[in-house]
C-alpha positions in Angstrom: 5.3 -12.3 14.3 2.2 -10.9 15.9 -1.4 -10.1 14.9 -2.0 -7.3 12.5 -2.4 -3.9 14.2 -6.1 -3.0 14.7 -7.8 0.1 13.3 -8.5 1.1 16.9 -4.9 1.0 17.8 -4.0 3.1 14.7 -6.7 5.6 15.5 -5.4 5.9 19.1 -1.8 5.9 17.8 -0.8 2.9 19.9 2.2 2.0 17.8 5.9 3.0 17.7 5.9 6.3 15.8 8.9 6.1 13.5 9.9 9.3 11.8 9.7 7.2 8.6 6.0 6.9 8.8 5.3 10.7 8.2 8.1 10.8 5.6 6.7 7.9 3.5 3.1 9.2 4.0 4.2 12.5 2.6 5.9 10.8 -0.3 2.8 8.7 -1.1 0.7 11.8 -0.9 3.0 13.7 -3.3 2.9 10.8 -5.7 -0.9 10.8 -5.6 -1.2 14.6 -5.9 1.2 14.8 -8.8 0.2 11.6 -10.6 0.7 11.8 -14.3 -0.1 8.1 -15.0 -2.8 5.7 -14.0 -0.6 3.2 -12.1 1.8 4.0 -9.2 3.8 1.3 -7.5 5.5 1.8 -4.2 7.5 -1.2 -2.9 8.0 -1.3 0.8 11.1 -3.6 1.1 11.6 -4.7 4.6 13.2 -7.3 6.8 10.6 -9.5 8.6 9.3 -7.8 11.7 10.5 -4.3 10.7 7.0 -2.8 10.7 6.1 -2.6 7.1 2.5 -3.7 7.7 2.1 -1.0 10.3 3.6 1.5 8.0 1.3 0.6 5.2 -1.8 0.5 7.4 -1.0 3.8 9.0 -0.5 5.5 5.6 -3.8 4.0 4.5 -5.6 5.2 7.6 -4.2 8.7 7.3 -5.2 9.0 3.6 -8.5 7.3 3.7 -10.5 10.5 3.7 -8.7 11.8 0.6 -8.5 8.6 -1.5 -10.6 5.4 -1.6 -8.4 2.9 0.3 -8.2 -0.9 0.3 -6.1 -3.4 2.1 -5.8 -6.7 0.3 -4.5 -9.7 2.2 -5.5 -12.6 -0.1 -5.2 -13.5 -3.7 -7.4 -11.5 -6.0 -10.5 -12.8 -7.7 -12.9 -11.3 -10.2 -15.1 -9.8 -7.5 -12.1 -7.7 -6.2 -11.5 -6.3 -9.7 -15.1 -5.5 -10.2 -15.3 -3.7 -6.9 -12.2 -1.7 -7.6 -13.6 -0.8 -11.0 -16.9 0.4 -9.6 -15.3 2.5 -6.8 -12.8 4.0 -9.3 -15.7 5.0 -11.7 -17.6 6.6 -8.8 -14.7 8.4 -7.2 -12.6 9.4 -10.2 -9.6 9.3 -8.0 -6.6 7.0 -7.6 -7.4 4.1 -5.4 -4.9 3.6 -2.6 -4.3 -0.2 -2.4 -2.0 -1.8 0.2 -1.0 -5.4 -0.7 -0.2 -6.8 2.7 0.3 -10.5 2.6 2.2 -13.2 1.0 2.5 -11.6 -2.4 5.5 -12.1 -4.7 6.5 -9.8 -7.6 4.6 -12.0 -10.1 1.4 -11.4 -8.1 2.0 -7.7 -8.1 2.6 -7.7 -11.9 -0.6 -9.6 -12.5 -2.5 -7.2 -10.2 -1.2 -4.2 -12.1 -2.0 -5.9 -15.5 -5.6 -6.7 -14.3 -6.1 -3.1 -13.0 -4.9 -1.4 -16.1 -7.3 1.4 -17.0 -8.0 1.9 -13.3 -6.1 4.7 -11.5 -4.3 2.9 -8.7 -1.5 3.6 -6.2 -0.3 0.2 -5.0 1.7 -0.1 -1.8 3.4 -3.5 -1.8 5.0 -4.9 1.3 7.8 -7.3 0.2 10.1 -9.1 2.5 13.7 -8.7 1.8 16.3 -11.1 3.3 19.4 -9.4 1.9 22.0 -8.2 4.3 21.5 -4.6 3.3 17.8 -4.8 4.0 17.9 -4.4 7.8 14.9 -2.1 8.2 12.4 -0.5 5.9 13.1 1.0 2.5 10.5 2.3 0.0 11.1 2.3 -3.7 8.9 4.8 -5.6 8.2 4.1 -9.3 8.4 7.0 -11.7 
């Protein structure tokens, strides 16, 4: 589709403001504030071009002052895990991590396995081609 939305465009709110953005942002915030476990997974199931990347990036932008925030677009290597571990140790908070790329469920499972022991809230944008998946739908793990 197009290029990823820039941070400047998000800061200046140059995107279509779906009512879902605030709704999901509040849900993510609630999950983080009421977290009773180290790992939180939020799947953003979407049809291609529905705006899941914008949704995830806007949520990250809006929560960046409250939680250390990362957007990962490529496969993970040891340096990524070491950086996450250091930031987690310093902040003591959940890390908000948006997986925005060509990740499959196996990649997400491996990421969660490798980050066990680190408090993380993972937003995962996963393309859905099923007929019922015509827009954006978030699944919150419990």
